[in-house]
C-alpha positions in Angstrom: -112.4 -17.7 60.4 -114.2 -20.1 63.1 -114.2 -23.7 61.8 -117.8 -25.3 61.4 -119.0 -27.4 64.4 -119.3 -31.3 63.6 -122.3 -32.7 62.3 -124.0 -34.7 65.7 -124.7 -38.3 65.4 -127.9 -39.6 65.6 -127.2 -40.7 69.6 -126.2 -37.0 70.2 -129.5 -35.7 68.8 -131.8 -38.2 70.8 -129.8 -37.4 74.2 -130.4 -33.7 73.5 -134.0 -34.1 72.5 -134.8 -36.0 75.9 -132.8 -33.3 77.7 -134.8 -30.5 76.3 -138.3 -31.8 75.9 -139.4 -28.1 75.3 -137.3 -27.5 72.6 -137.0 -29.6 69.0 -137.4 -27.3 66.0 -134.5 -27.8 63.7 -133.3 -24.6 64.2 -132.9 -25.2 67.9 -130.8 -28.5 67.3 -128.6 -26.7 64.9 -128.0 -23.8 67.4 -127.4 -26.3 70.2 -124.6 -28.2 68.1 -123.3 -24.8 66.2 -124.3 -26.4 62.9 -124.4 -23.5 60.2 -124.6 -22.7 56.5 -124.3 -25.8 54.1 -124.1 -28.0 57.1 -127.7 -27.5 57.9 -128.5 -29.5 54.7 -126.8 -32.7 56.1 -128.8 -32.2 59.5 -132.1 -31.8 57.9 -131.2 -35.1 55.8 -130.4 -37.0 59.1 -133.4 -35.5 61.0 -135.5 -36.8 58.0 -133.8 -40.2 58.0 -134.4 -40.7 61.8 -138.3 -39.6 61.7 -138.6 -42.0 58.7 -137.0 -44.9 60.8 -139.3 -43.9 63.9 -136.6 -42.6 66.1 -137.8 -39.4 66.4 -141.3 -37.8 65.1 -142.1 -34.4 63.9 -144.7 -32.5 65.6 -145.7 -28.8 64.3 -142.1 -28.1 63.1 -140.6 -29.9 66.2 -138.8 -32.9 66.6 -138.7 -35.4 69.6 -138.0 -38.9 70.8 -141.3 -40.9 70.2 -140.6 -43.0 73.6 -141.1 -39.6 75.6 -143.9 -36.9 76.0 -143.6 -33.4 75.4 -144.2 -31.1 78.5 -147.4 -30.0 77.4 -149.9 -32.3 75.9 -153.1 -33.7 75.8 -154.1 -36.2 78.5 -157.1 -38.9 79.0 -158.1 -38.9 82.8 -158.1 -42.9 84.1 -160.2 -44.0 87.2 -158.8 -43.3 90.7 -157.3 -45.9 92.6 -157.8 -47.5 95.8 -155.3 -44.6 97.6 -157.4 -41.9 95.9 -154.7 -41.2 93.7 -155.8 -40.1 89.9 -153.9 -41.2 86.9 -153.8 -40.3 83.4 -152.5 -41.4 79.9 -151.4 -39.6 76.9 -154.4 -39.4 74.2 -152.2 -40.4 71.5 -148.9 -42.8 72.1 -146.5 -43.9 69.2 -143.7 -44.9 71.2 -142.1 -48.9 71.5 -144.1 -50.5 74.7 -146.9 -49.6 76.7 -147.7 -45.7 77.2 -146.0 -44.2 80.3 -147.7 -43.9 83.6 -148.6 -40.6 84.6 -150.0 -39.3 88.0 -152.1 -36.4 88.0 -151.7 -33.7 90.8 -154.7 -32.0 91.5 -154.7 -28.6 93.2 -157.1 -26.2 95.0 -159.8 -25.0 92.6 -158.8 -27.3 89.9 -162.3 -29.2 88.8 -163.1 -32.6 89.5 -162.2 -34.7 86.7 -164.1 -38.0 85.9 -162.9 -41.1 83.9 -162.5 -40.3 80.3 -162.2 -36.6 80.5 -159.7 -34.7 78.7 -157.1 -32.3 79.8 -154.2 -30.2 78.9 -151.6 -31.3 81.1 -147.9 -29.7 82.0 -145.8 -33.1 82.5 -143.0 -32.9 84.7 -140.6 -36.3 84.1 -140.1 -38.4 87.2 -137.3 -40.5 88.2 -137.2 -43.2 90.9 -141.0 -43.7 91.1 -143.0 -46.5 89.4 -144.6 -43.9 87.2 -142.8 -41.7 84.7 -144.5 -38.3 84.6 -146.6 -36.1 87.1 -149.1 -33.8 85.7 -150.9 -30.8 86.5 -153.9 -29.2 85.1 -153.8 -26.2 82.4 -157.3 -26.5 81.2 -160.0 -29.1 80.4 -160.5 -29.7 77.0 -163.7 -31.8 76.8 -165.3 -34.6 78.8 -165.1 -38.2 77.8 -164.0 -38.8 74.4 -166.7 -39.8 71.8 -167.4 -43.4 72.0 -168.8 -45.6 69.2 -170.3 -48.8 68.9 -170.5 -50.2 65.5 -169.9 -52.9 62.9 -166.2 -53.1 61.8 -165.8 -53.5 58.0 -162.3 -54.5 56.9 -160.5 -52.1 54.1 -157.1 -52.3 52.4 -156.3 -49.2 54.7 -157.1 -51.0 58.0 -161.2 -50.8 58.4 -164.5 -48.7 58.8 -166.9 -48.8 61.4 -170.5 -48.6 60.6 -172.7 -46.9 63.1 -175.4 -48.7 64.9 -177.3 -46.1 65.8 -180.9 -45.1 64.9 -180.8 -42.5 62.4 -176.9 -41.9 62.3 -175.0 -42.3 59.1 -171.5 -41.3 59.7 -168.8 -44.1 59.0 -165.7 -44.1 61.0 -162.3 -44.8 59.5 -159.7 -47.3 61.5 -156.1 -47.0 60.7 -154.7 -50.5 60.3 -152.3 -50.2 63.2 -155.3 -49.5 65.7 -158.0 -52.0 64.5 -157.3 -54.6 67.5 -157.5 -57.4 65.5 -161.1 -57.2 64.8 -162.7 -59.3 61.7 -165.1 -58.2 59.5 -168.6 -58.1 60.6 -167.6 -58.0 64.4 -168.8 -55.8 66.9 -166.4 -53.4 68.0 -166.2 -50.6 70.4 -164.1 -47.8 69.3 -163.0 -44.1 70.1 -162.7 -40.9 68.0 -159.2 -40.2 67.5 -159.3 -36.9 65.4 -162.3 -34.4 63.8 -163.8 -34.8 60.7 -161.8 -32.8 58.2 -163.0 -31.2 55.1 -162.6 -34.2 53.3 -162.6 -37.8 54.3 -164.3 -39.6 57.3 -163.4 -38.9 61.1 -160.8 -41.3 62.4 -161.2 -43.8 65.1 -159.5 -46.3 67.0 -160.8 -49.8 68.2 -160.7 -50.2 72.0 -162.4 -53.3 72.2 -163.6 -56.3 70.0 -167.4 -57.1 71.4 -167.8 -60.5 68.9 -170.8 -61.5 67.0 -173.4 -58.7 67.2 -176.2 -61.5 66.4 -175.2 -63.6 69.1 -177.6 -64.0 72.1 -177.1 -61.4 75.1 -175.2 -59.3 72.5 -178.0 -56.7 72.9 -177.7 -55.4 76.0 -173.4 -55.7 75.7 -173.9 -53.1 72.8 -176.1 -50.7 75.0 -173.6 -51.1 77.9 -170.5 -50.0 75.8 -172.6 -47.6 73.8 -173.6 -45.3 76.8 -170.6 -46.0 78.6 -171.9 -48.0 81.6 -169.1 -49.3 83.4 -169.7 -53.1 84.0 -166.4 -54.4 85.1 -165.7 -53.8 88.8 -161.7 -52.5 89.3 -159.6 -55.2 91.3 -159.2 -53.0 94.2 -163.1 -52.5 94.3 -163.6 -56.4 94.3 -161.0 -57.0 97.0 -162.8 -54.2 99.5 -166.1 -56.0 98.6 -164.7 -59.3 99.2 -162.8 -58.6 102.4 -166.3 -57.3 103.9 -167.7 -59.0 107.0 -171.0 -59.2 108.4 -171.9 -56.1 110.5 -171.7 -56.9 114.4 -174.6 -55.8 116.4 -172.5 -53.5 118.8 -174.4 -50.3 119.4 -177.2 -51.1 117.1 -180.7 -51.5 118.3 -181.7 -55.4 118.3 -184.7 -55.8 116.3 -184.6 -59.5 115.5 -187.7 -60.5 117.5 -189.8 -58.4 115.4 -191.2 -60.6 112.3 -190.1 -58.5 109.3 -190.4 -59.9 105.8 -189.6 -58.8 102.3 -191.9 -58.7 99.1 -190.1 -58.7 96.2 -190.4 -59.9 92.1 -190.1 -63.4 91.7 -186.8 -62.8 90.0 -185.3 -60.2 92.6 -181.3 -60.2 92.7 -181.2 -58.3 95.6 -183.5 -57.6 98.8 -182.8 -54.2 100.4 -186.1 -53.4 102.0 -188.1 -55.4 104.6 -191.7 -54.5 106.2 -193.7 -54.9 109.2 -197.1 -53.7 110.2 -198.5 -53.8 114.0 -201.8 -52.3 114.9 -201.5 -49.3 117.0 -202.7 -50.3 120.6 -202.8 -46.8 121.6 -206.3 -45.9 122.5 -206.2 -42.6 121.0 -205.2 -44.0 118.0 -208.0 -46.2 117.1 -207.6 -48.0 113.6 -203.9 -47.0 113.4 -201.0 -48.7 112.6 -197.3 -48.9 113.2 -195.5 -49.1 110.0 -192.0 -50.5 110.1 -189.5 -50.1 106.8 -186.3 -51.4 107.3 -183.4 -50.9 104.9 -180.1 -52.4 104.2 -177.4 -50.6 105.9 -175.1 -50.4 102.9 -173.2 -47.3 104.4 -171.6 -49.7 107.1 -170.0 -51.4 104.2 -169.3 -48.5 101.6 -167.5 -45.9 103.5 -166.4 -42.4 102.1 -163.5 -42.2 100.4 -163.4 -45.8 99.6 -162.7 -47.6 96.4 -166.1 -49.0 96.8 -167.5 -45.4 97.3 -165.7 -44.0 94.4 -166.9 -46.6 92.2 -170.5 -46.4 93.4 -170.5 -42.6 93.1 -169.1 -43.0 89.4 -171.8 -45.6 88.5 -174.6 -43.8 90.1 -177.0 -46.4 90.2 -177.6 -50.0 89.1 -178.8 -50.6 85.3 -181.6 -53.2 84.4 -181.4 -55.2 81.1 -184.2 -58.1 80.3 -181.1 -60.4 80.4 -178.8 -58.7 82.7 -178.2 -56.5 85.9 -175.2 -53.9 85.7 -175.1 -53.4 89.5 -173.7 -50.5 91.2 -171.8 -52.5 93.9 -170.4 -56.0 93.7 -172.4 -59.2 94.1 -170.6 -59.8 97.6 -172.7 -56.8 99.0 -175.9 -56.4 96.7 -176.7 -60.1 96.5 -175.3 -61.3 100.2 -174.2 -59.0 102.9 -176.7 -56.1 101.9 -179.4 -58.2 100.8 -181.9 -58.8 103.7 -182.3 -62.5 103.2 -184.7 -64.6 105.4 -183.5 -66.0 108.8 -180.0 -64.5 108.7 -178.9 -61.0 110.5 -178.7 -58.2 108.6 -177.5 -54.5 109.7 -180.6 -51.9 108.9 -181.3 -48.3 109.1 -185.1 -48.6 110.0 -187.9 -46.2 110.7 -191.0 -46.8 112.5 -193.9 -44.8 111.2 -197.2 -44.1 113.2 -200.2 -43.7 111.1 -204.0 -43.1 112.0 -206.7 -44.6 110.4 -207.2 -42.0 107.6 -203.2 -42.8 106.6 -201.8 -39.6 108.0 -198.2 -39.9 109.6 -198.8 -38.9 113.2 -194.9 -39.3 114.1 -191.6 -41.5 112.9 -188.6 -42.5 114.7 -185.2 -43.7 112.7 -183.0 -46.5 114.2 -179.9 -48.1 113.3 -180.2 -51.3 114.0 -180.4 -55.2 113.3 -183.0 -57.6 112.1 -183.7 -61.0 110.9 -186.5 -61.4 108.1 -188.7 -64.2 108.9 -189.8 -64.8 105.4 -188.6 -63.7 101.7 -191.9 -63.5 99.7 -192.9 -62.6 96.1 -195.6 -60.1 95.3 -198.1 -62.9 93.6 -197.6 -65.2 96.5 -198.4 -62.4 99.2 -201.7 -61.4 97.0 -202.8 -65.0 96.5 -202.4 -65.5 100.7 -204.4 -62.4 101.2 -207.1 -63.5 98.5 -207.5 -66.5 100.7 -205.2 -68.9 98.5 -202.1 -69.0 100.8 -199.2 -71.8 100.2 -197.3 -73.7 102.6 -195.0 -70.5 103.5 -197.8 -68.1 103.8 -200.3 -69.8 105.7 -199.0 -69.0 108.9 -198.2 -65.3 108.3 -201.8 -64.2 107.0 -203.4 -63.0 110.2 -200.3 -61.8 112.1 -198.3 -60.3 109.1 -199.8 -60.3 105.9 -203.3 -58.9 107.1 -202.1 -55.9 109.0 -199.8 -55.0 105.8 -203.3 -54.7 103.9 -205.1 -53.1 106.5 -202.5 -50.3 106.9 -202.3 -50.2 103.3 -206.0 -49.2 102.9 -205.5 -46.3 105.4 -202.8 -45.2 103.5 -205.1 -45.0 100.1 -207.2 -42.5 101.9 -204.6 -40.2 102.3 -203.2 -40.8 99.0 -206.6 -39.9 97.8 -206.8 -36.8 99.4 -203.3 -35.9 98.4 -203.8 -36.9 94.7 -200.8 -37.8 93.2 -200.5 -38.1 89.6 -202.3 -41.2 88.6 -201.1 -42.1 85.2 -202.2 -45.9 83.9 -199.9 -47.0 81.4 -199.5 -50.7 81.3 -195.6 -51.8 81.5 -194.9 -54.5 79.3 -192.0 -57.1 80.0 -189.4 -58.6 77.9 -189.0 -62.5 78.4 -185.9 -63.8 77.6 -185.8 -67.7 76.7 -182.8 -69.9 77.8 -181.3 -69.3 73.8 -180.9 -65.7 75.0 -183.7 -64.5 72.3 -186.9 -63.0 73.2 -189.4 -65.7 74.1 -192.5 -63.7 74.7 -193.8 -60.1 75.4 -196.1 -59.8 77.9 -197.9 -57.1 80.1 -196.6 -56.8 83.9 -198.9 -57.7 86.5 -199.9 -54.7 88.7 -201.4 -56.2 92.3 -202.3 -54.3 95.6 -199.0 -56.1 97.0 -197.1 -54.1 94.4 -198.9 -50.9 95.3 -198.8 -51.3 98.9 -194.9 -51.8 99.3 -194.6 -48.2 97.1 -196.8 -46.6 99.2 -194.6 -47.8 102.3 -191.6 -46.6 100.5 -193.0 -43.7 99.7 -194.0 -42.8 103.4 -190.4 -43.7 104.4 -189.1 -41.4 101.7 -190.6 -38.5 103.2 -189.6 -39.4 106.8 -186.4 -39.2 105.8 -186.4 -35.8 104.2 -188.2 -34.4 107.2 -185.8 -36.0 109.6 -182.8 -34.5 107.8 -184.5 -31.2 107.6 -185.3 -31.2 111.7 -181.9 -32.2 112.0 -180.6 -29.5 109.7 -178.4 -31.9 107.8 -177.3 -31.8 104.1 -179.1 -34.2 101.9 -180.3 -35.1 98.1 -184.0 -34.3 97.6 -185.6 -35.9 94.9 -186.9 -32.8 93.0 -190.0 -33.0 90.3 -190.9 -29.7 89.3 -194.2 -28.6 87.9 -194.5 -28.7 84.2 -194.0 -25.7 82.0 -197.0 -23.3 80.8 -196.0 -24.6 77.3 -196.5 -28.1 77.7 -199.6 -27.9 79.7 -201.2 -25.9 77.1 -200.0 -28.6 74.2 -201.6 -31.1 76.6 -205.0 -28.9 77.0 -205.6 -28.6 73.6 -205.0 -32.5 73.0 -207.7 -32.8 75.5 -210.0 -30.3 74.0 -209.3 -32.1 70.7 -210.4 -35.3 72.3 -213.8 -33.8 73.7 -212.3 -33.2 77.2 -211.4 -30.1 79.4 -208.1 -29.3 81.7 -208.6 -26.5 84.5 -207.6 -23.4 83.2 -206.8 -19.9 84.9 -205.5 -21.4 88.1 -202.3 -22.5 89.8 -201.9 -26.3 88.0 -202.0 -29.2 90.6 -202.0 -32.8 90.1 -205.6 -33.0 90.8 -206.4 -31.0 87.9 -204.4 -33.8 85.5 -206.3 -36.5 87.2 -209.3 -35.1 86.5 -208.1 -35.1 83.1 -207.3 -38.8 83.3 -210.8 -39.4 85.0 -212.5 -38.2 82.2 -210.7 -40.2 79.5 -210.9 -43.3 81.5 -212.3 -46.3 79.5 -212.7 -44.2 76.4 -210.8 -44.5 73.0 -208.6 -41.6 74.3 -207.6 -43.2 77.2 -203.8 -44.1 76.1 -203.6 -41.1 74.2 -204.2 -38.7 77.4 -202.3 -40.8 79.7 -199.2 -40.8 77.2 -199.6 -36.9 76.3 -199.8 -36.1 80.4 -196.7 -38.1 81.0 -194.8 -36.3 78.2 -196.1 -33.0 79.6 -194.2 -33.8 82.7 -190.6 -32.8 83.6 -187.8 -35.1 84.3 -187.2 -35.8 87.6 -183.6 -35.2 89.2 -181.4 -34.8 92.5 -180.5 -31.7 94.0 -179.4 -30.4 97.6 -182.3 -27.8 97.3 -185.6 -28.6 97.8 -187.8 -27.7 95.0 -190.6 -30.3 95.9 -192.1 -33.1 93.9 -195.1 -32.4 91.8 -196.1 -36.1 90.5 -196.4 -37.1 94.1 -197.7 -34.0 95.5 -195.3 -33.7 98.3 -193.3 -31.1 99.5 -190.3 -32.8 101.1 -189.2 -36.1 99.4 -185.9 -38.0 99.4 -184.7 -41.2 98.3 -183.8 -43.5 101.4 -185.2 -47.0 100.4 -182.9 -48.7 97.8 -179.1 -47.9 98.8 -178.1 -51.0 97.0 -179.0 -49.8 93.7 -178.9 -45.9 94.0 -176.3 -43.9 95.2 -178.5 -41.1 96.3 -180.1 -43.6 99.1 -176.7 -44.1 100.3 -176.0 -40.2 100.8 -179.5 -39.9 102.7 -178.2 -42.9 105.1 -174.9 -41.1 105.8 -176.6 -38.0 106.6 -178.7 -39.8 109.0 -175.8 -41.7 110.3 -174.2 -38.2 110.8 -177.2 -36.2 112.2 -177.8 -39.1 114.8 -174.4 -39.6 115.8 -174.4 -43.2 115.0 -170.7 -43.8 113.9 -168.0 -42.7 112.0 -169.5 -43.7 108.3 -171.6 -40.8 107.9 -171.6 -37.8 105.6 -168.1 -37.1 105.5 -166.9 -33.3 104.7 -166.2 -34.0 101.3 -169.6 -35.3 100.5 -171.1 -32.1 101.8 -168.6 -29.8 99.7 -169.3 -31.8 96.5 -172.8 -32.5 97.2 -174.3 -30.4 94.5 -171.6 -32.0 92.1 -172.7 -35.4 93.0 -176.3 -34.5 92.3 -175.7 -33.7 89.0 -173.3 -36.6 88.3 -176.2 -39.2 89.7 -178.8 -37.3 87.7 -177.0 -37.9 84.6 -176.2 -41.6 85.3 -179.8 -42.2 86.0 -180.5 -40.8 82.5 -177.7 -42.8 81.0 -179.3 -46.0 82.2 -182.8 -45.3 81.2 -181.7 -44.4 77.9 -179.7 -47.5 77.5 -182.4 -49.6 79.0 -184.7 -48.1 76.4 -182.5 -48.6 73.6 -182.2 -52.2 74.5 -185.9 -52.5 74.5 -185.8 -51.1 71.2 -183.2 -53.7 69.7 -185.1 -56.8 71.5 -188.4 -55.6 70.1 -186.9 -55.3 66.6 -185.3 -58.7 66.9 -188.6 -60.4 68.0 -190.5 -58.6 65.3 -187.7 -59.4 62.3 -189.4 -62.6 61.4 -192.7 -61.2 60.7 -192.1 -58.6 58.1 -194.8 -57.9 55.9 -197.3 -58.2 58.6 -199.9 -55.9 59.4 -200.4 -54.5 63.1 -202.8 -52.0 64.8 -201.5 -49.4 66.7 -201.6 -45.4 67.5 -199.9 -42.0 66.4 -197.5 -41.6 69.3 -195.4 -39.0 68.0 -195.4 -36.6 65.1 -192.1 -34.8 63.6 -191.6 -33.1 60.2 -189.8 -36.1 58.8 -192.6 -38.6 59.7 -195.1 -39.8 62.3 -194.4 -42.8 65.1 -197.0 -45.6 65.9 -197.0 -47.4 69.1 -198.0 -51.2 68.2 -200.8 -52.6 70.4 -199.5 -56.1 70.6 -196.0 -55.4 71.9 -195.6 -52.0 72.9 -193.0 -51.4 70.1 -192.4 -47.8 68.2 -192.0 -47.9 64.5 -191.5 -44.9 62.0 -194.1 -44.1 59.0 -191.5 -41.9 57.2 -193.1 -38.8 55.4 -192.0 -40.1 52.2 -193.8 -43.2 52.4 -197.4 -41.6 53.2 -197.4 -39.9 49.9 -195.4 -37.3 47.5 -198.0 -34.6 48.3 -196.3 -31.7 50.8 -197.1 -32.4 54.4 -197.2 -29.1 56.5 -195.9 -29.6 59.9 -197.4 -27.9 62.9 -195.3 -28.0 65.6 -197.5 -26.5 68.2 -200.6 -29.0 67.4 -198.6 -32.3 66.7 -200.0 -32.4 63.5 -198.9 -33.4 59.7 -201.8 -31.9 57.1 -201.5 -33.3 53.5 -201.7 -30.0 51.4 -203.3 -32.2 48.1 -205.8 -34.3 50.3 -206.1 -32.3 53.4 -205.4 -35.6 55.2 -204.2 -35.1 59.0 -202.2 -36.8 61.0 -201.6 -36.1 64.7 -201.0 -37.8 68.0 -203.7 -40.4 69.3 -205.2 -41.6 65.7 -205.9 -45.2 65.5 -203.9 -46.8 62.4 -203.3 -49.8 60.9 -199.8 -50.4 59.2 -197.5 -53.0 57.7 -194.0 -53.9 59.0 -192.0 -52.7 56.2 -188.4 -53.5 58.0 -186.9 -54.5 61.3 -183.5 -53.7 62.0 -182.4 -55.8 65.2 -178.8 -54.1 65.2 -180.3 -50.8 65.6 -183.5 -51.3 67.1 -185.3 -49.5 64.1 -188.9 -50.6 62.7 -190.1 -49.0 59.2 -193.8 -48.8 58.8 -196.1 -48.5 55.9 -199.6 -46.7 56.8 -202.6 -48.7 55.5 -205.4 -47.2 57.3 -206.2 -44.1 59.5 -209.0 -44.2 61.9 -210.6 -47.1 60.1 -210.3 -45.2 56.8 -208.2 -46.3 54.1 -205.3 -44.0 52.4 -206.9 -41.3 50.1 -206.7 -42.3 46.5 -204.8 -40.2 43.8 -202.3 -38.9 46.6 -198.9 -38.4 45.2 -199.6 -37.2 41.6 -197.4 -34.3 40.4 -199.0 -31.7 38.4 -197.4 -31.0 34.9 -195.2 -28.2 34.4 -193.9 -28.2 38.3 -190.3 -28.7 39.2 -189.4 -31.9 41.0 -188.9 -30.8 44.7 -191.0 -27.6 44.4 -193.9 -27.2 46.7 -197.4 -27.1 44.9 -200.0 -24.0 45.4 -201.8 -24.0 48.7 -205.1 -26.0 49.2 -207.8 -25.3 51.6 -206.6 -27.9 54.0 -203.5 -26.4 54.2 -204.6 -22.8 54.3 -206.9 -23.7 57.4 -203.9 -25.8 58.9 -201.7 -22.6 58.6 -204.3 -20.0 59.8 -204.9 -22.4 63.0 -201.2 -22.4 63.7 -200.8 -18.8 63.2 -204.0 -17.9 65.4 -202.6 -20.3 68.3 -199.6 -18.5 68.3 -200.9 -15.0 68.3 -203.3 -16.0 71.2 -200.2 -17.3 73.4 -198.2 -14.1 72.4 -201.2 -11.9 73.7 -201.6 -13.9 76.9 -197.7 -13.7 77.8 
């Protein structure tokens, strides 16, 4: 009879687990040490004690050293470093000290992974290196993990996070070990660590404590973290930017004798475009002009594959808030070397465009050059000079610089009138932040010809860039805006007809048809309604290497060329021009070309991310501004209808608030999705987009940006009396019998659907 093997010591068990990370079940350990029979009970006791002391942990009936990682584990991807290496960290780490460093090894055919993506990786332990493991992809299991921004509430078990998103109700449980020292009432950013089970709250861990949610400038900080906008540059990116030197003249064309000027808002943080107009002296082009547009040569400083390039691509664009900007590039570039300040030499990509007296572009020529702006001007300053009120800075510029700019603009306006781009007229409101970080005022942004002429020059330059790259047969990113769907146009047509206007039918839709509708409504009580509804019928613009045209601008080919400081798409177009003209080694790389479609999708997504963050920030600032006016009455217009209530845009501030359906009355409201209407079953009251209303502010919540309203009047009429009375004998929650108004609404909806079905 063989002698039973001795029970292994704790150290022997730890050493064996480290040498055999792919094993670890109790029977594996027993087999390795020859433990049999009753001795297994003692082994089980030792393993339980080691688990309780934290020396090992049990995972799916296997034991392992908590200071090591299993051979297959879930990893969270980190950003690339300056050498192009991508790193990862374990999704969960319970060992002592920091988590081990993991180098991700990508093989051909593996998908590109972004910071925050989660993968199932196969690990190999590495010795003699600064990192502990190498990882290879088994499969991607998700994009960036779900982030939560909310208010931390301390509990005996750790804490809970109350969400700050409008309409969000889910709370998150935070174990005591991962609260990061958050205090009750503080704003935190957290990350989901486990799914919601059948019982209990989903779990999360605090990533960063953001501080007092009511502090000045906390509003934009919330949006930055909530939408995952990178706002800190990695050290290697800052180092690259700080090491940059002004671009030399070298092979560039010297344009410094041309009197370029920049024209920007008064609070401009960067100046990436300069303009110059010269009357054309060619007798064959009487009344024509030469328009120069010079754009900062960002491609010289942000080269393919560099740390600056990877970070710019990851950000996609700059994000603008009322109190701050999250730039695409560090300030050394965006505010200095790439900004076309007056009286300093700056590298540019410039385009010279010849137009005739009718604003038609006859030709264009691109140049990689060097300019020296003679003046940094503001829109209002230029407009005042044109209107005969120059200041000391502009009085010597009017005749030779400012007047020719406006003359060329008059020609471009004639070409624009023939082209008929979409002419929406939606006043833009500006939130002004005071020195204390709170909203000082809300005002309409002024629209001057000085604004419009710069826009026209930039559109012309963007068209030239797209056409040039098509001629050179070089890949590029187009700015695509597809025509609206038939369903959306039909909905717009119904709103127009209900307002007494017509939208052309039975032909290929053109922007001229929409402009005709907008012209019909101009100056009427339905002016804003038609503009808003037309805007909502449009598709969202995006970037793509294939050209599908730009419907809104009524242009066949369009690319973004004029803002490479704040848009990565423009940087790609600059590189394509450099490659196409052989202007240097910093043009479009093979990697850029191979990944062009992926880049297009990425920067289209980051653009939408920024738009959502900017919109949320505006909502929160408006809610804070109105929070001390709860109970006040406001005029507004119904801007949206859903089955849960109606949205109202307030005239005074442009803020959007919700009238919950429960606050309109206790009668049943039929929701007609096609007509965007709510129709009361008892009273026949109809609520639809565009109606004028008077409301009372019932609640303003700055932390979420939510406004709750109470409906007082609709189209000048008070609320119907007697609404909400429940008939005797009817069970709570049941619908009342149909009334004529509801029957009519139902029949109208059915008729409309039948009509559309027959058409299709």
